[in-house]
C-alpha positions in Angstrom: 4.6 21.1 -26.2 3.2 18.2 -24.1 0.6 18.9 -21.5 1.4 16.9 -18.4 -0.9 16.2 -15.4 0.4 14.9 -12.0 -2.5 13.4 -10.1 -3.2 13.0 -6.4 -0.3 15.0 -5.1 -2.0 15.2 -1.6 1.0 16.9 0.0 1.9 19.2 -2.9 5.5 17.9 -3.2 5.8 17.2 -6.9 8.2 20.1 -7.6 10.2 19.5 -4.4 11.2 16.0 -5.3 11.5 16.1 -9.1 13.9 18.2 -11.1 11.3 19.6 -13.5 13.6 22.3 -14.7 15.0 19.6 -17.1 11.7 19.9 -19.0 11.6 23.7 -19.2 10.2 24.8 -22.6 9.1 21.2 -23.4 6.0 20.7 -21.2 3.1 22.5 -19.6 2.8 21.0 -16.1 -0.4 20.9 -14.1 -0.5 19.4 -10.6 -3.7 18.1 -9.1 -3.7 17.9 -5.3 -7.2 16.5 -4.7 -8.5 13.1 -5.4 -11.1 12.8 -8.2 -13.8 10.4 -6.7 -16.0 10.9 -9.7 -15.0 9.5 -13.1 -17.0 12.2 -15.0 -15.1 14.9 -13.2 -11.8 13.1 -13.8 -12.5 13.0 -17.6 -13.6 16.6 -17.6 -10.3 17.9 -16.1 -7.9 15.5 -17.9 -9.3 15.4 -21.4 -6.8 17.9 -22.7 -3.6 16.2 -21.4 -1.0 14.2 -23.3 0.7 12.7 -20.2 -0.7 11.5 -16.9 1.6 10.9 -13.9 -0.1 8.5 -11.4 0.8 8.1 -7.8 0.6 4.4 -7.1 -3.1 3.2 -7.4 -4.8 6.3 -6.1 -6.6 6.9 -9.4 -8.3 4.2 -11.4 -7.7 4.3 -15.1 -10.3 2.0 -16.5 -11.0 1.3 -20.1 -13.9 3.7 -20.1 -11.9 6.5 -18.7 -8.9 5.9 -21.1 -11.2 5.9 -24.1 -12.6 9.3 -23.1 -9.1 10.9 -23.0 -8.5 11.7 -26.7 -5.1 13.3 -26.4 -3.5 10.8 -24.1 -0.1 9.5 -25.3 1.9 8.6 -22.2 0.9 7.2 -18.7 3.6 7.0 -16.0 3.0 5.1 -12.8 5.2 5.2 -9.7 6.8 1.8 -9.2 6.8 -1.0 -11.9 3.3 -2.4 -11.3 -0.2 -0.9 -11.2 -3.3 -3.1 -11.4 -5.5 0.0 -11.5 -4.6 0.8 -15.1 -6.3 -1.1 -18.0 -3.2 -2.0 -20.0 -5.2 -3.6 -22.8 -7.0 -0.3 -23.5 -3.6 1.5 -23.5 -2.3 -1.0 -26.0 -5.3 -0.7 -28.3 -4.6 3.1 -28.6 -0.8 2.6 -28.6 -0.4 4.7 -25.5 2.9 4.2 -23.8 2.8 3.0 -20.2 6.0 3.5 -18.1 7.0 2.9 -14.5 9.6 4.4 -12.2 12.2 3.1 -9.7 11.0 2.4 -6.2 12.1 1.9 -2.6 10.6 -0.8 -0.4 12.3 -0.2 3.0 9.8 2.4 4.3 6.8 0.1 4.0 8.5 -2.7 5.9 9.5 -0.2 8.6 6.0 1.1 9.0 4.7 -2.5 9.2 7.0 -3.1 12.1 6.0 0.1 13.8 2.4 -0.8 13.6 3.2 -4.2 15.0 4.7 -2.8 18.1 2.0 -0.1 18.6 -0.8 -2.6 18.4 0.9 -5.5 20.2 1.9 -3.3 23.2 -1.3 -1.2 23.0 0.9 1.9 22.8 -1.6 4.1 20.9 -4.0 4.1 23.8 -1.2 4.9 26.2 -0.3 7.9 23.9 -3.9 9.1 24.4 -3.8 8.4 28.1 -0.7 10.4 28.7 -2.2 13.4 26.8 -5.2 13.1 29.1 -3.1 13.0 32.3 -3.5 9.2 33.0 -0.7 6.8 33.9 -0.2 3.0 33.1 -3.7 2.0 32.2 -2.9 -1.2 30.2 -0.7 -4.2 30.3 1.8 -4.7 27.5 3.1 -7.9 25.9 6.5 -8.9 24.6 7.1 -10.1 21.1 10.0 -12.4 22.1 9.1 -16.0 21.6 5.9 -15.3 19.8 5.1 -16.4 16.2 5.2 -13.9 13.3 3.2 -15.1 10.3 4.0 -13.4 7.0 1.5 -13.6 4.1 3.8 -13.0 1.1 7.6 -13.4 1.4 8.7 -10.9 -1.2 11.0 -7.9 -0.7 9.0 -6.3 2.0 8.0 -9.7 3.6 11.7 -10.7 3.8 12.6 -7.4 5.6 9.8 -7.9 8.1 10.9 -11.5 8.7 14.4 -10.1 9.6 12.8 -7.6 12.0 10.9 -10.4 13.7 13.9 -12.6 14.1 15.9 -9.7 15.5 13.2 -9.5 18.2 13.5 -13.2 18.9 10.3 -14.3 17.1 9.6 -17.6 15.4 8.8 -16.6 11.8 6.5 -18.6 9.5 5.2 -17.7 6.0 2.8 -18.7 3.3 1.5 -17.4 0.0 0.1 -19.0 -3.1 3.5 -19.4 -4.9 5.9 -19.5 -2.0 8.4 -22.3 -2.0 10.4 -24.1 0.7 13.6 -23.0 -1.1 12.8 -19.3 -0.8 11.9 -19.8 2.9 15.0 -21.8 3.6 17.2 -18.9 2.3 15.5 -16.6 4.8 15.5 -19.1 7.6 11.7 -18.9 7.7 9.4 -21.9 8.1 7.0 -22.6 5.2 3.5 -23.5 6.4 0.1 -24.1 4.9 -2.5 -21.3 4.7 -4.5 -22.7 7.6 -1.4 -23.1 9.7 -0.4 -19.5 9.1 -3.7 -18.3 10.5 -3.8 -20.8 13.4 -0.2 -20.3 14.6 0.4 -16.6 14.1 0.5 -14.2 17.1 1.2 -11.4 14.6 -0.1 -11.8 11.0 1.6 -9.3 8.7 0.4 -9.0 5.1 2.8 -8.4 2.2 1.3 -10.1 -0.8 0.1 -8.4 -3.9 -3.6 -7.7 -4.6 -4.9 -10.0 -7.3 -8.0 -12.0 -8.2 -6.9 -14.8 -5.9 -5.9 -12.6 -3.0 -8.8 -10.2 -3.1 -11.0 -10.9 0.0 -8.8 -13.9 0.8 -8.8 -13.1 4.5 -12.4 -13.4 5.5 -14.1 -14.1 8.8 -13.6 -17.9 8.5 -9.8 -17.4 8.3 -9.7 -14.7 11.0 -11.7 -17.1 13.2 -8.9 -19.6 13.0 -6.6 -17.2 14.7 -5.9 -16.9 18.4 -8.0 -14.3 20.2 -4.8 -12.8 21.4 -3.4 -12.3 17.9 -3.2 -9.2 15.8 -3.3 -8.4 12.1 -1.1 -5.8 10.3 -1.9 -4.8 6.7 0.4 -2.4 4.8 -0.2 -4.1 1.4 -3.7 -3.5 0.0 -7.0 -3.1 1.8 -9.2 -5.5 -0.3 -7.0 -8.4 0.6 -9.0 -8.5 3.8 -12.8 -8.6 3.6 -13.5 -5.3 5.2 -16.9 -6.1 6.7 -15.6 -9.4 8.1 -12.6 -7.6 9.7 -14.9 -5.0 11.3 -17.1 -7.8 12.7 -14.0 -9.7 14.0 -12.8 -6.5 15.8 -16.2 -6.0 17.4 -16.4 -9.6 18.5 -12.9 -9.6 19.9 -12.0 -12.5 17.6 -8.5 -11.0 17.6 -6.9 -8.5 20.0 -5.9 -5.8 17.6 -5.4 -4.5 14.1 -2.9 -2.1 12.4 -4.0 -0.8 9.0 -2.3 1.5 6.5 -4.5 0.5 3.5 -8.2 0.4 2.9 -10.8 -0.5 0.3 -11.5 3.2 -0.4 -8.7 5.7 -0.2 -8.6 8.4 1.1 -10.6 6.7 3.9 -14.0 8.4 4.2 -14.3 10.7 7.2 -17.3 8.8 8.7 -15.8 5.3 8.0 -16.4 2.7 10.7 -12.7 2.0 11.1 -12.3 5.6 12.4 -15.0 4.9 15.0 -13.5 1.6 16.0 -10.1 3.2 16.7 -11.7 5.1 19.6 -12.9 2.0 21.4 -10.8 -0.9 20.3 -7.1 -1.7 19.8 -7.2 -0.4 16.2 -4.3 1.7 14.9 -4.8 3.5 11.6 -2.3 5.3 9.3 -3.2 7.1 6.0 -1.3 4.8 3.5 2.1 6.0 4.6 4.0 2.8 3.8 5.7 4.2 0.7 5.5 7.9 1.7 9.1 8.8 2.6 11.4 11.4 1.1 13.7 8.7 -0.3 10.8 7.0 -2.1 9.3 10.2 -3.4 12.7 11.2 -4.9 12.6 8.0 -6.9 9.0 8.5 -7.9 9.0 12.1 -9.0 12.4 12.1 -10.7 11.1 9.0 -12.4 8.3 11.0 -13.9 10.8 13.5 -15.3 13.1 10.9 -16.6 10.3 9.0 -18.3 9.0 12.1 -20.0 12.4 13.1 -21.3 13.0 9.6 -22.6 9.6 9.7 -24.3 10.3 13.0 -26.0 13.6 11.6 -27.2 11.8 8.6 -28.7 13.3 6.1 -26.4 10.8 5.3 -23.6 12.2 3.7 -20.5 10.7 1.2 -18.0 7.9 0.4 -20.4 5.2 -1.8 -18.9 3.1 -2.5 -22.0 
């Protein structure tokens, strides 16, 4: 009987969204609700498991950690891509690595929600209304402004359509983006510098990689209009965190909406939390993919992957 661990189930919903009864008598299931921020502790608790079910990139599976898990046979990640897993180490030990189906709509929707909250300074007005105040800030309209999209993939395309529905001029850039792709979406391809210079709203939808890590630094933020805002629902390290904090403090831009961070969960005493009290900074706890529709795909995907592995026919294999 396989011993299966589900990691980082912060909301304790694993059994709600997956039909685990299909595996009755075939597995022993253990659900971990807390994040392991210490690799020694992680290894201590997981060394006896055959199967690990990962929620996105919440837990890093480095070569060192993988090699200290002697019974590991199968790793399942939600979605079909996870840079936090050392695939070479899995391959050396012939550990199967599988993914699950995914939904992308919820992240694009959250990105647009953050855009409106930050652009109109709505979060502060929420606070003001709770405190008994009335009309303390001046909002702005998105109509006629320029939406810059860093990464025109599935989510970027959705956000582009939202922007056009609001009457915005939409531009885009990423390292591999072509004019043909932009033309199909009626989006204007620009250079990297032009994206930063022209965007009133810069929305990030590219993947985290060696070339995008820290790509947005102070020099690039400094190209932007002081009235512009940045929205990040992709991955925190795409923006140099220290440079972004300095840009906020220096009013180099007028606001920020963040759903992702360098360290997650975001530490209780992190400076972003302090900035949200005094600047136009709106924070959400990596909710982009957290929706019932997405979680149904993820958790049932765990079940389906384990059943297929037991039957000797692994599905959605990534290695």
